[in-house]
C-alpha positions in Angstrom: -25.7 -13.0 -6.9 -23.3 -15.5 -5.3 -21.5 -14.1 -2.3 -24.0 -11.4 -1.4 -25.2 -11.4 2.2 -28.1 -9.7 4.1 -26.5 -6.7 5.7 -29.7 -5.5 7.4 -28.6 -6.7 10.8 -26.5 -4.2 12.6 -24.9 -4.6 16.0 -25.0 -1.5 18.1 -21.7 -1.2 20.0 -22.1 -0.2 23.6 -19.7 2.4 25.0 -17.2 -0.1 26.3 -17.1 -2.0 23.0 -16.7 1.3 21.1 -13.8 2.4 23.4 -12.1 -1.0 22.9 -12.5 -0.8 19.1 -11.1 2.8 19.1 -8.0 1.7 21.0 -7.5 -1.3 18.8 -7.9 0.8 15.6 -5.1 3.0 16.9 -2.8 0.1 17.8 -4.0 -3.5 17.1 -1.0 -4.8 19.2 -1.9 -2.9 22.4 -2.0 -5.4 25.3 -5.4 -6.2 26.7 -4.0 -5.3 30.2 -3.3 -1.8 29.0 -6.8 -1.4 27.5 -8.3 -2.7 30.7 -6.2 -0.2 32.7 -7.2 2.7 30.4 -10.9 1.8 30.6 -11.1 0.8 34.2 -12.2 -2.8 33.7 -10.5 -6.2 34.0 -8.3 -7.8 31.4 -10.7 -10.7 31.3 -13.6 -8.3 30.4 -11.5 -6.9 27.5 -10.5 -10.4 26.3 -14.2 -11.6 26.4 -15.4 -8.4 24.6 -12.8 -8.6 21.9 -13.5 -12.4 21.4 -17.2 -11.7 21.1 -16.7 -8.8 18.6 -14.4 -11.1 16.5 -17.0 -14.0 16.6 -19.8 -11.6 15.5 -17.6 -10.3 12.6 -17.5 -6.8 14.0 -13.7 -6.8 14.6 -10.8 -8.3 12.8 -7.2 -7.7 14.0 -4.9 -7.7 11.0 -1.6 -6.2 9.9 -1.9 -3.8 7.0 0.9 -4.0 4.4 1.9 -0.9 2.5 1.6 -2.2 -1.2 4.3 0.3 -2.5 6.8 -1.1 0.0 6.3 -4.6 -1.4 6.6 -3.5 -5.0 2.9 -3.0 -6.0 3.3 0.6 -7.3 0.3 0.9 -9.5 -3.2 1.1 -7.9 -6.0 1.0 -10.4 -9.8 0.9 -10.1 -11.6 -0.8 -12.9 -15.3 -0.6 -13.6 -16.7 -3.7 -15.4 -19.9 -4.1 -17.3 -21.1 -7.7 -17.3 -23.8 -9.6 -19.2 -26.4 -10.4 -16.5 -26.7 -14.1 -17.2 -22.9 -14.5 -16.8 -22.4 -12.5 -13.6 -21.7 -15.5 -11.3 -19.2 -17.0 -13.7 -17.4 -13.7 -14.3 -17.2 -13.0 -10.5 -15.9 -16.6 -10.0 -13.1 -16.0 -12.5 -12.2 -12.6 -11.1 -11.9 -14.0 -7.6 -9.1 -16.2 -8.8 -7.0 -13.3 -10.1 -4.2 -12.4 -7.6 -3.9 -8.8 -8.9 -7.4 -8.1 -7.7 -7.6 -6.8 -4.2 -11.4 -6.5 -3.9 -14.5 -6.7 -6.1 -17.7 -4.8 -5.4 -21.2 -4.9 -7.0 -22.3 -1.4 -7.9 -25.1 0.7 -9.4 -24.7 2.8 -12.5 -23.4 2.1 -16.0 -21.0 -0.6 -14.7 -21.9 -3.7 -12.6 -18.6 -4.2 -10.8 -15.7 -2.2 -9.5 -12.3 -3.8 -9.0 -9.2 -2.6 -7.2 -6.1 -3.9 -8.9 -2.6 -3.7 -7.7 0.4 -4.3 -10.1 4.1 -3.7 -10.0 4.1 -1.4 -13.0 2.1 -0.3 -16.0 3.5 -3.2 -18.1 1.9 -5.6 -15.6 -1.3 -3.6 -15.6 -1.4 -3.7 -19.4 -0.8 -7.5 -19.3 -3.6 -8.0 -16.7 -6.0 -6.0 -18.9 -5.1 -7.5 -22.2 -4.4 -11.2 -21.3 -6.7 -11.7 -18.3 -9.6 -9.3 -17.9 -10.5 -8.8 -21.5 -10.6 -12.5 -22.1 -13.4 -13.3 -19.7 -16.6 -14.2 -21.4 -19.4 -12.0 -20.2 -17.2 -8.8 -19.7 -18.7 -6.4 -22.2 -17.0 -3.1 -21.2 -14.4 -1.8 -18.8 -13.4 1.7 -17.6 -9.9 1.9 -16.1 -9.1 4.6 -13.5 -5.5 4.8 -12.4 -4.7 6.4 -9.0 -2.1 9.2 -9.4 -1.9 10.1 -5.7 -3.6 8.9 -2.6 -5.0 11.9 -0.7 -6.7 10.1 2.3 -6.7 6.6 3.6 -8.1 5.4 6.9 -9.1 2.3 8.6 -10.8 3.8 11.7 -14.5 3.1 11.1 -15.6 3.4 14.7 -15.6 7.0 16.0 
């Protein structure tokens, strides 16, 4: 399938990289000088390690926007069954839809799972009826609306 990558390669973080990542997960804006001071190494070492982790795709420093604060109040997960011969074309069309935050390929009765963010239920209904259900190759969907988020975290290094 288009877009899939070999994920068998895994980079083992040494203790210093792990500590740097932990501090950046807490606060991505922490100055390298402060990290260096906390870990007992030079600022140059921190800068080089962070740059290396970024280049290897291990670390990304991003700001996380709260979707509710910008008017995206309805969070929905949609399972999608796709005709196998049309998978690449369906994924291509889904990638163009701004309401979709992510698309994953899954096992089970459905082939894909989407996370969709909309302002309200009217927008969700319009997305489902006028966009998703009009894609050739989409044979079935199952819509799961989030009522309340009970846990959310971005700290993957422990």
